[in-house]
VOBA-1610 file (N, C-alpha, C; in pm, whole numbers, padded with zeros to 5 digits, always signed):
BEGIN
Met+02844+02320+04033Met+02913+02368+03913Met+02844+02493+03861Ile+02923+02594+03819Ile+02871+02718+03766Ile+02881+02715+03614Leu+02771+02742+03546Leu+02771+02745+03399Leu+02838+02873+03352Arg+02941+02859+03271Arg+03012+02975+03219Arg+02931+03039+03106Pro+02940+03173+03090Pro+02865+03239+02982Pro+02889+03180+02845Ala+03012+03129+02822Ala+03043+03074+02691Ala+02959+02951+02659Leu+02900+02889+02762Leu+02821+02769+02740Leu+02672+02801+02725Leu+02635+02928+02736Leu+02495+02965+02722Leu+02438+02928+02584Pro+02515+02943+02474Pro+02460+02898+02344Pro+02424+02749+02344Ala+02508+02666+02406Ala+02478+02523+02412Ala+02353+02498+02495Leu+02337+02575+02602Leu+02218+02559+02685Leu+02093+02601+02608Gly+02103+02708+02528Gly+01990+02750+02446Gly+01953+02646+02342Val+02053+02586+02278Val+02028+02481+02180Val+01962+02361+02248Phe+02014+02326+02367Phe+01956+02214+02441Phe+01808+02240+02473Ala+01772+02363+02513Ala+01634+02394+02549Ala+01541+02370+02430Val+01584+02408+02310Val+01502+02388+02191Val+01494+02239+02157Ala+01608+02170+02167Ala+01608+02026+02139Ala+01521+01950+02238Ala+01520+01995+02364Ala+01438+01930+02466Ala+01289+01951+02438Arg+01254+02069+02390Arg+01114+02096+02361Arg+01065+02008+02247His+01148+01992+02143His+01108+01910+02029His+01133+01761+02053Gln+01233+01730+02138Gln+01284+01594+02152Gln+01313+01535+02015Asn+01373+01620+01934Asn+01408+01582+01797Asn+01513+01679+01747Phe+01634+01629+01722Phe+01744+01717+01682Phe+01719+01782+01547Ala+01657+01710+01455Ala+01632+01765+01321Ala+01534+01882+01329His+01427+01868+01407His+01330+01977+01422His+01392+02097+01493Ala+01477+02070+01594Ala+01546+02178+01662Ala+01640+02251+01566Ala+01709+02173+01483Ala+01800+02234+01386Ala+01725+02324+01288Glu+01607+02280+01246Glu+01527+02361+01154Glu+01487+02494+01217Glu+01445+02489+01344Glu+01406+02613+01412Glu+01524+02707+01433Leu+01641+02651+01464Leu+01760+02731+01497Leu+01845+02765+01375His+01804+02714+01257His+01882+02735+01134His+02024+02678+01148Leu+02032+02560+01208Leu+02158+02488+01221Leu+02144+02352+01153Thr+02250+02276+01152Thr+02242+02138+01107Thr+02213+02049+01228Ala+02160+01931+01203Ala+02133+01839+01312Ala+02262+01799+01383Ser+02372+01787+01308Ser+02499+01752+01371Ser+02548+01864+01463Ala+02520+01991+01425Ala+02559+02103+01511Ala+02480+02101+01642Val+02351+02069+01632Val+02269+02057+01753Val+02324+01946+01841Ser+02356+01832+01782Ser+02412+01720+01857Ser+02543+01758+01924His+02626+01838+01855His+02755+01881+01911His+02734+01967+02035His+02640+02062+02027His+02612+02148+02142His+02564+02065+02261Val+02475+01970+02235Val+02421+01887+02343Val+02531+01803+02406Arg+02618+01741+02325Arg+02726+01659+02380Arg+02824+01744+02461Arg+02846+01867+02418Arg+02935+01956+02493Arg+02877+01986+02631Leu+02746+02008+02635Leu+02680+02035+02762Leu+02682+01911+02851Glu+02659+01794+02792Glu+02663+01670+02869Glu+02802+01647+02927Ala+02907+01677+02850Ala+03044+01659+02898Ala+03073+01752+03016Leu+03026+01874+03009Leu+03047+01969+03117Leu+02976+01925+03245Leu+02851+01880+03230Leu+02771+01843+03346Leu+02802+01703+03397Gly+02868+01623+03314Gly+02900+01487+03355Gly+02778+01399+03366Thr+02678+01424+03283Thr+02555+01344+03287Thr+02496+01334+03147Val+02418+01232+03124Val+02352+01211+02995Val+02218+01282+02997Leu+02193+01370+02901Leu+02069+01447+02895Leu+01967+01383+02802Phe+02013+01312+02700Phe+01924+01246+02604Phe+01963+01099+02591Gln+01864+01015+02579Gln+01886+00877+02539Gln+01877+00870+02387Arg+01986+00829+02323Arg+01986+00818+02177Arg+01924+00684+02138Gln+01823+00689+02051Gln+01754+00569+02006Gln+01755+00563+01854Ala+01717+00451+01801Ala+01720+00433+01655Ala+01628+00533+01586Arg+01516+00566+01650Arg+01419+00656+01587Arg+01421+00797+01643Gly+01527+00834+01715Gly+01534+00970+01767Gly+01595+00973+01905Val+01559+01075+01982Val+01614+01093+02115Val+01500+01111+02215Arg+01532+01085+02342Arg+01434+01101+02449Arg+01505+01154+02571Leu+01445+01251+02640Leu+01506+01310+02758Leu+01522+01207+02869Thr+01636+01211+02936Thr+01654+01134+03058Thr+01590+01212+03173Ala+01585+01152+03290Ala+01530+01222+03407Ala+01610+01349+03436Glu+01745+01339+03423Glu+01829+01457+03444Glu+01805+01562+03335Gly+01788+01514+03213Gly+01761+01606+03103Gly+01630+01680+03121Arg+01528+01609+03173Arg+01399+01673+03196Arg+01410+01782+03302Gln+01488+01757+03408Gln+01507+01860+03511Gln+01571+01985+03451Leu+01675+01965+03371Leu+01744+02080+03312Leu+01654+02150+03211Ala+01575+02073+03134Ala+01485+02132+03035Ala+01380+02221+03102Asp+01324+02175+03214Asp+01225+02256+03285Asp+01287+02385+03336Ala+01409+02377+03391Ala+01476+02497+03441Ala+01510+02593+03328Ala+01557+02538+03215Ala+01592+02623+03101Ala+01469+02693+03044Ala+01357+02618+03033Ala+01234+02678+02980Ala+01183+02788+03072Ala+01192+02767+03204Ala+01148+02870+03298Ala+01234+02994+03287Ala+01366+02974+03271Ala+01457+03089+03258Ala+01427+03168+03131Leu+01403+03097+03019Leu+01371+03166+02894Leu+01238+03241+02905Ser+01144+03183+02977Ser+01015+03251+02996Ser+01033+03380+03074Asp+01117+03376+03178Asp+01144+03497+03256Asp+01212+03603+03168Leu+01307+03561+03085Leu+01375+03655+02996Leu+01276+03717+02896Asn+01184+03635+02845Asn+01084+03687+02752Asn+00995+03790+02819Ala+00959+03767+02946Ala+00875+03861+03019Ala+00945+03994+03038Val+01075+03989+03072Val+01153+04112+03088Val+01164+04184+02954Ala+01192+04108+02847Ala+01205+04170+02714Ala+01075+04238+02673Ala+00961+04176+02707Ala+00831+04237+02673Ala+00812+04369+02746Asn+00858+04377+02870Asn+00845+04501+02946Asn+00936+04611+02894Leu+01046+04571+02827Leu+01137+04670+02769Leu+01090+04721+02634His+00992+04654+02577His+00943+04689+02443His+00868+04821+02449Pro+00883+04908+02346Pro+00813+05037+02347Pro+00662+05023+02361Gln+00605+04912+02313Gln+00461+04893+02323Gln+00429+04784+02425Ala+00496+04795+02543Ala+00478+04693+02645Ala+00336+04687+02698Asp+00257+04791+02670Asp+00119+04790+02718Asp+00030+04699+02633Ile+00078+04657+02515Ile+00004+04565+02430Ile+00068+04427+02440Val-00013+04327+02480Val+00039+04192+02502Val-00022+04098+02398Pro+00059+04036+02312Pro+00004+03943+02212Pro-00010+03802+02266Leu-00106+03728+02213Leu-00121+03586+02246Leu-00161+03514+02118Arg-00080+03416+02080Arg-00109+03338+01960Arg-00186+03212+01998Val-00298+03193+01929Val-00385+03079+01956Val-00417+03011+01823Thr-00415+02880+01821Thr-00454+02805+01702Thr-00574+02717+01735Thr-00664+02702+01641Thr-00781+02617+01661Thr-00832+02569+01527Ile-00934+02484+01530Ile-00995+02436+01407Ile-01100+02536+01360Arg-01120+02541+01229Arg-01204+02645+01170Arg-01348+02640+01219Ser-01403+02520+01231Ser-01544+02509+01268Ser-01569+02565+01407Leu-01482+02535+01503Leu-01501+02585+01638Leu-01475+02735+01645Ser-01376+02781+01569Ser-01347+02924+01566Ser-01466+03003+01514Tyr-01522+02957+01403Tyr-01630+03030+01336Tyr-01758+03031+01418Cys-01791+02917+01478Cys-01923+02902+01542Cys-01922+02921+01693Trp-01805+02905+01757Trp-01805+02907+01904Trp-01711+03013+01961Leu-01585+03014+01915Leu-01486+03101+01978Leu-01502+03248+01942Ile-01508+03278+01811Ile-01513+03418+01769Ile-01635+03492+01826Pro-01755+03434+01829Pro-01867+03505+01891Pro-01845+03540+02038Arg-01760+03463+02105Arg-01734+03487+02247Arg-01618+03583+02272Leu-01528+03599+02175Leu-01407+03678+02196Leu-01433+03821+02244Pro-01539+03890+02197Pro-01561+04026+02248Pro-01573+04031+02400Arg-01627+03927+02462Arg-01637+03926+02608Arg-01499+03924+02671Phe-01406+03851+02607Phe-01270+03846+02661Phe-01197+03978+02639Thr-01209+04034+02519Thr-01135+04157+02490Thr-01187+04275+02572Arg-01315+04273+02609Arg-01364+04379+02698Arg-01304+04367+02837Leu-01281+04242+02882Leu-01219+04221+03013Leu-01069+04250+03011His-01007+04229+02894His-00861+04243+02883His-00827+04327+02760Pro-00851+04458+02765Pro-00833+04543+02646Pro-00688+04555+02599Arg-00590+04520+02683Arg-00449+04532+02643Arg-00400+04409+02568Leu-00481+04307+02563Leu-00436+04184+02499Leu-00477+04181+02352Arg-00388+04132+02268Arg-00415+04119+02126Arg-00409+03972+02087Ile-00521+03921+02038Ile-00529+03780+01997Ile-00478+03766+01854Glu-00388+03670+01832Glu-00346+03631+01698Glu-00401+03490+01675Leu-00512+03483+01604Leu-00585+03357+01589Leu-00551+03290+01456Gln-00508+03165+01465Gln-00477+03087+01345Gln-00572+02968+01341Thr-00628+02941+01223Thr-00717+02826+01208Thr-00652+02725+01114Ser-00650+02600+01157Ser-00589+02495+01077Ser-00639+02360+01126Ser-00653+02265+01033Ser-00690+02129+01070Ser-00567+02045+01099Glu-00448+02101+01071Glu-00323+02030+01096Glu-00276+02054+01239Leu-00195+01962+01293Leu-00138+01980+01425Leu-00021+02076+01416Thr-00040+02195+01469Thr+00061+02300+01461Thr+00178+02268+01553Arg+00297+02308+01510Arg+00415+02293+01595Arg+00421+02410+01693Phe+00424+02380+01821Phe+00422+02482+01924Phe+00566+02520+01961Asp+00638+02581+01866Asp+00774+02622+01893Asp+00776+02770+01934Glu+00896+02826+01948Glu+00908+02964+01996Glu+00839+03063+01903Asn+00834+03032+01775Asn+00773+03124+01678Asn+00628+03089+01648Gly+00576+02986+01711Gly+00440+02942+01684Gly+00343+02984+01793Pro+00222+02931+01789Pro+00121+02966+01889Pro+00157+02911+02026Glu+00105+02977+02130Glu+00130+02931+02266Glu+00020+02836+02312Leu-00102+02857+02263Leu-00216+02774+02301Leu-00285+02722+02177Gly-00352+02609+02190Gly-00435+02556+02082Gly-00562+02497+02138Ile-00664+02490+02055Ile-00787+02418+02091Ile-00803+02309+01985Arg-00807+02186+02031Arg-00812+02074+01938Arg-00927+01980+01974Tyr-00971+01904+01874Tyr-01081+01809+01888Tyr-01024+01670+01872Gly-01033+01587+01976Gly-00975+01454+01967Gly-00990+01378+02097Leu-00897+01285+02119Leu-00901+01199+02236Leu-00823+01255+02353Gly-00754+01367+02332Gly-00681+01432+02441Gly-00538+01386+02456Gln-00485+01316+02357Gln-00348+01267+02364Gln-00274+01303+02236Trp-00180+01398+02249Trp-00096+01440+02137Trp+00048+01443+02185Pro+00141+01379+02112Pro+00281+01373+02156Pro+00340+01512+02177Gly+00406+01531+02290Gly+00472+01657+02319Gly+00382+01767+02367Leu+00251+01740+02382Leu+00157+01844+02424Leu+00088+01805+02554Thr+00062+01905+02636Thr-00022+01889+02755Thr-00163+01929+02716Ala-00262+01846+02748Ala-00401+01870+02708Ala-00487+01891+02833His-00568+01997+02830His-00663+02027+02937His-00804+02013+02879His-00886+01928+02940His-01021+01907+02889His-01099+02038+02892Leu-01163+02071+02779Leu-01243+02193+02771Leu-01391+02161+02777Met-01439+02075+02687Met-01581+02040+02688Met-01604+01917+02601Asp-01703+01839+02641Asp-01746+01725+02563Asp-01838+01771+02450Asp-01876+01678+02365Asp-01963+01714+02253Asp-02064+01602+02230Glu-02166+01632+02153Glu-02265+01533+02116Glu-02314+01562+01975Leu-02368+01460+01911Leu-02410+01468+01771Leu-02561+01448+01761Phe-02624+01529+01677Phe-02767+01511+01650Phe-02798+01568+01511Pro-02905+01523+01448Pro-02936+01566+01311Pro-03008+01700+01308Val-02971+01781+01211Val-03035+01911+01189Val-03055+01931+01040Ala-03144+02025+01006Ala-03168+02058+00866Ala-03231+02195+00860Ser-03230+02254+00742Ser-03299+02380+00721Ser-03449+02359+00737Pro-03520+02451+00804Pro-03666+02436+00814Pro-03734+02444+00678Ala-03662+02496+00578Ala-03719+02506+00443Ala-03693+02382+00359Leu-03615+02286+00409Leu-03588+02165+00332Leu-03717+02085+00316Pro-03756+02050+00193Pro-03880+01975+00173Pro-03884+01847+00256Gly-03994+01827+00325Gly-04015+01707+00405Gly-03980+01721+00551Val-03910+01828+00590Val-03868+01844+00729Val-03986+01861+00822Ser-04082+01940+00784Ser-04195+01969+00873Ser-04279+01845+00902Ala-04270+01742+00818Ala-04352+01621+00837Ala-04280+01512+00915Leu-04155+01534+00953Leu-04079+01431+01024Leu-04128+01415+01168His-04141+01290+01213His-04177+01267+01352His-04106+01146+01411Ala-04020+01078+01331Ala-03948+00960+01381Ala-03808+00957+01318Pro-03707+00906+01391Pro-03569+00905+01340Pro-03554+00835+01205Glu-03626+00723+01185Glu-03606+00648+01060Glu-03648+00728+00937Gln-03737+00827+00956Gln-03782+00907+00841Gln-03671+00999+00789Ile-03572+01028+00873Ile-03462+01116+00830Ile-03386+01054+00714Ala-03383+00921+00708Ala-03312+00853+00599Ala-03372+00884+00463Gln-03495+00936+00460Gln-03559+00970+00333Gln-03509+01104+00279Leu-03443+01181+00363Leu-03390+01311+00320Leu-03254+01293+00254Pro-03213+01386+00170Pro-03072+01386+00127Pro-02984+01414+00249Leu-02876+01340+00262Leu-02790+01351+00380Leu-02658+01418+00345Val-02602+01489+00445Val-02473+01557+00431Val-02381+01504+00539Ser-02256+01477+00504Ser-02158+01427+00601Ser-02032+01512+00594Asp-01957+01513+00707Asp-01822+01569+00706Asp-01724+01455+00731Met-01602+01487+00767Met-01500+01383+00783Met-01486+01338+00928Ser-01586+01361+01012Ser-01580+01322+01152Ser-01576+01171+01165Pro-01516+01121+01276Pro-01504+00975+01293Pro-01637+00905+01316Gln-01739+00978+01359Gln-01872+00920+01378Gln-01966+00980+01273Gly-02047+00894+01213Gly-02132+00941+01106Gly-02276+00895+01121Trp-02347+00903+01009Trp-02490+00873+01010Trp-02520+00731+01058Arg-02441+00633+01017Arg-02469+00495+01058Arg-02459+00480+01210Asp-02361+00549+01269Asp-02348+00545+01416Asp-02471+00606+01481Trp-02518+00718+01425Trp-02633+00784+01488Trp-02760+00701+01472Phe-02786+00647+01354Phe-02907+00565+01335Phe-02903+00442+01427Arg-02785+00384+01446Arg-02773+00269+01537Arg-02808+00311+01679Ala-02757+00431+01723Ala-02789+00480+01857Ala-02937+00512+01871Ala-03002+00548+01760Ala-03145+00579+01762Ala-03232+00454+01755Gly-03168+00336+01747Gly-03242+00211+01743Gly-03298+00177+01607Val-03243+00239+01503Val-03291+00215+01367Val-03195+00118+01298Arg-03246+00007+01252Arg-03163-00095+01189Arg-03214-00124+01047Gly-03127-00182+00966Gly-03165-00231+00835Gly-03191-00125+00730Leu-03141-00002+00751Leu-03161+00104+00652Leu-03062+00090+00537Asp-03108+00118+00420Asp-03020+00125+00304Asp-02995+00273+00276Leu-02891+00327+00344Leu-02866+00471+00336Leu-02809+00508+00199Ala-02864+00615+00145Ala-02811+00668+00020Ala-02675+00732+00046Thr-02592+00735-00056Thr-02460+00799-00042Thr-02478+00947-00012Pro-02420+00996+00098Pro-02441+01136+00134Pro-02349+01230+00056His-02386+01358+00057His-02293+01461+00013His-02183+01471+00119Val-02057+01481+00077Val-01946+01481+00173Val-01866+01610+00161Phe-01844+01674+00277Phe-01762+01794+00286Phe-01644+01764+00379Ser-01526+01812+00344Ser-01409+01786+00428Ser-01407+01873+00552Asp-01483+01982+00552Asp-01483+02076+00664Asp-01623+02080+00726Ser-01630+02075+00859Ser-01759+02075+00928Ser-01836+02204+00906Thr-01765+02316+00898Thr-01832+02444+00873Thr-01902+02443+00739Asp-01836+02391+00636Asp-01896+02385+00503Asp-02017+02292+00503Ala-02009+02181+00578Ala-02123+02090+00586Ala-02243+02158+00650Met-02218+02237+00756Met-02327+02309+00821Met-02387+02413+00727Arg-02301+02485+00657Arg-02351+02587+00564Arg-02430+02523+00450Gly-02384+02405+00405Gly-02459+02333+00303Gly-02599+02298+00351Ala-02611+02258+00478Ala-02743+02227+00534Ala-02828+02352+00543Val-02768+02464+00581Val-02843+02591+00590Val-02905+02626+00455Tyr-02831+02601+00347Tyr-02881+02636+00214Tyr-02966+02526+00153Gly-02996+02420+00230Gly-03094+02324+00184Gly-03041+02206+00106Ile-02909+02178+00114Ile-02857+02062+00042Ile-02910+01933+00104Gly-02926+01932+00236Gly-02976+01812+00302Gly-02963+01824+00453Ala-02989+01714+00523Ala-02975+01708+00668Ala-02831+01672+00702Val-02779+01730+00811Val-02641+01705+00851Val-02640+01657+00996Leu-02545+01570+01027Leu-02524+01525+01164Leu-02430+01626+01229Ala-02486+01711+01316Ala-02414+01827+01365Ala-02353+01804+01502Arg-02240+01869+01528Arg-02184+01875+01662Arg-02250+01990+01737Lys-02284+01965+01862Lys-02364+02060+01940Lys-02304+02200+01941His-02175+02213+01968His-02115+02345+01986His-02102+02420+01853Ile-02103+02346+01743Ile-02099+02411+01612Ile-02240+02448+01565Ala-02337+02366+01602Ala-02474+02389+01556Ala-02546+02500+01633Gln-02503+02530+01756Gln-02578+02618+01844Gln-02617+02752+01780Pro-02525+02828+01719Pro-02567+02957+01663Pro-02667+02944+01549Tyr-02657+02837+01470Tyr-02752+02816+01361Tyr-02891+02786+01416Leu-02897+02710+01525Leu-03025+02679+01587Leu-03087+02804+01650Gln-03006+02886+01712Gln-03056+03007+01775Gln-03113+03104+01672Arg-03051+03108+01554Arg-03100+03198+01448Arg-03211+03133+01364Tyr-03247+03009+01397Tyr-03349+02933+01326Tyr-03311+02911+01179Glu-03181+02912+01151Glu-03135+02873+01017Glu-03140+02721+01002Leu-03128+02651+01114Leu-03140+02506+01118Leu-03234+02469+01232Val-03298+02352+01219Val-03383+02300+01326Val-03337+02159+01358Arg-03354+02121+01483Arg-03316+01986+01524Arg-03424+01887+01479Leu-03381+01772+01430Leu-03472+01670+01380Leu-03497+01564+01489Pro-03600+01480+01472Pro-03633+01381+01575Pro-03518+01282+01599Gly-03504+01244+01726Gly-03404+01144+01759Gly-03312+01189+01871Pro-03233+01095+01925Pro-03148+01125+02041Pro-03020+01196+02003Ala-02952+01247+02106Ala-02817+01299+02089Ala-02718+01186+02117Leu-02620+01172+02030Leu-02519+01069+02043Leu-02393+01130+02103Lys-02346+01078+02215Lys-02225+01131+02277Lys-02106+01110+02183Ala-02032+01215+02158Ala-01918+01207+02067Ala-01801+01137+02135Arg-01727+01059+02057Arg-01607+00994+02110Arg-01498+01097+02136Tyr-01495+01202+02056Tyr-01395+01307+02071Tyr-01449+01418+02160Ala-01356+01496+02215Ala-01391+01614+02296Ala-01296+01728+02259Tyr-01324+01847+02309Tyr-01239+01962+02284Tyr-01139+01978+02399Tyr-01016+02009+02363Tyr-00909+02026+02462Tyr-00830+02153+02431Val-00783+02219+02538Val-00685+02326+02525Val-00548+02262+02538Val-00460+02287+02442Val-00329+02222+02441Val-00218+02325+02436His-00101+02284+02486His+00019+02367+02478His+00141+02278+02487Ala+00256+02332+02452Ala+00379+02253+02451Ala+00410+02203+02591Glu+00450+02077+02598Glu+00472+02012+02727Glu+00583+02078+02808His+00688+02124+02742His+00804+02179+02813His+00818+02330+02793Arg+00708+02395+02765Arg+00711+02541+02750Arg+00616+02602+02853Pro+00670+02661+02960Pro+00581+02719+03062Pro+00489+02823+03002Leu+00364+02822+03044Leu+00267+02917+02991Leu+00290+03056+03049Ser+00272+03156+02965Ser+00278+03294+03011Ser+00154+03324+03095Pro+00159+03426+03180Pro+00039+03463+03258Pro-00081+03493+03169Val-00057+03553+03053Val-00167+03584+02961Val-00232+03456+02910Ala-00149+03356+02875Ala-00203+03229+02826Ala-00285+03158+02934Val-00238+03164+03058Val-00314+03104+03169Val-00448+03175+03185Thr-00447+03307+03176Thr-00571+03384+03187Thr-00670+03346+03078Phe-00620+03332+02955Phe-00706+03297+02843Phe-00761+03156+02858Met-00676+03062+02902Met-00722+02924+02919Met-00829+02916+03029Asp-00810+02988+03138Asp-00911+02989+03245Asp-01043+03047+03194Trp-01034+03151+03112Trp-01155+03212+03055Trp-01226+03114+02962Leu-01149+03040+02881Leu-01209+02940+02792Leu-01287+02837+02872Lys-01231+02792+02983Lys-01298+02690+03064Lys-01428+02745+03122Arg-01430+02872+03159Arg-01555+02931+03209Arg-01657+02943+03097Glu-01612+02982+02979Glu-01704+02996+02865Glu-01763+02861+02825Ala-01686+02754+02844Ala-01733+02621+02806Ala-01855+02579+02888Gln-01878+02644+03002Gln-01995+02612+03084Gln-02121+02681+03032Asp-02106+02776+02941Asp-02219+02851+02887Asp-02266+02782+02759Glu-02386+02728+02760Glu-02435+02649+02648Glu-02470+02733+02525Arg-02502+02859+02545Arg-02551+02941+02435Arg-02440+03025+02375Thr-02436+03030+02242Thr-02340+03113+02172Thr-02397+03253+02156Pro-02320+03357+02192Pro-02372+03494+02178Pro-02408+03526+02033Ile-02523+03587+02015Ile-02567+03632+01883Ile-02569+03784+01885Pro-02490+03851+01800Pro-02484+03997+01805Pro-02617+04060+01767Ala-02646+04172+01833Ala-02768+04246+01801Ala-02749+04324+01672Leu-02855+04338+01595Leu-02849+04418+01473Leu-02838+04566+01508Pro-02766+04645+01429Pro-02767+04790+01449Pro-02910+04844+01438Glu-02936+04952+01510Glu-03071+05006+01516Glu-03129+05036+01378Glu-03042+05085+01287Glu-03094+05124+01156Glu-03137+05003+01073Leu-03094+04880+01115Leu-03131+04761+01040Leu-03243+04681+01106Met-03294+04731+01218Met-03392+04652+01292Met-03534+04674+01244Gly-03557+04777+01163Gly-03690+04801+01111Gly-03719+04716+00989Ile-03833+04734+00933Ile-03872+04659+00814Ile-03797+04714+00694Ala-03741+04626+00613Ala-03669+04670+00494Ala-03762+04742+00398Pro-03717+04851+00335Pro-03803+04923+00242Pro-03840+04840+00121Asp-03958+04861+00071Asp-04005+04793-00049Asp-03929+04850-00168Pro-03856+04764-00245Pro-03779+04816-00359Pro-03866+04885-00462Arg-03998+04856-00464Arg-04085+04918-00563Arg-04125+05059-00523Ser-04095+05094-00395Ser-04140+05226-00349Ser-04046+05338-00392Gly-03927+05301-00441Gly-03833+05404-00483Gly-03752+05460-00369Ala-03767+05403-00249Ala-03693+05453-00134Ala-03545+05420-00150Thr-03462+05509-00106Thr-03318+05487-00112Thr-03260+05498+00026Gly-03142+05440+00044Gly-03079+05447+00176Gly-02940+05397+00170
//
């Protein structure tokens, strides 16, 4: 059977509905009503003589035939997007939208990005940071980096790197220099974030039992918790990849005790039924290579700032 041009709108609506597997979400993206989306899909099903979606009480799910058509439609749209990009007056500049969590962006990804942009000067990164699960639709990001168990509905997840937890504190925090055993850390003011594993998990892994832990300072964001520790609020249970630049700059020091393997890991994610562009594949491969490098790049100071700062009493200006 040959698809007539008049049915291309229905095929386009079906491709969006297949990506969301939700008529209401597809309708929102297409600025249609859910009933209009359903009408387009039923028209396509009638033409093809096959059922593309299983209608259920809580939504719809692609049939095996629907999945085949969805993959073909997504590939066709990807090819059209590639051609459209080449027709653009600024075809030499290629954008890539990426979403990630703030803590990883601030401490791990952004310090590494100059290495990628030097390798790929024509690519422009559009980086979004959010703790919410972003919708990977046509107008949204193509790739994401998320922290979790590696299972998100509608997304394909590629393992990036594992993580581990250990206590750190500012070297200027009173009492830090005298610590020599894990149980002594409980005497310090403690800082927590909203991670699923906390101080009690770490003390248990360190073999410390029966502690009456004081209520910690709580931050909803891991970056803020780390910054709080840098400024001396207390000791924080840090994730390795977030703590690395602070340790390298000696803003924080590692305290006595073991590293606790984190239940969560970092994953690169993308929409299950949206083929990745060549640029997205290149970026994902680069991320996986970077994940093998334990050290976070620390930028060198400009030459004019590397000398000793002038004494303000000397009257020197600059």
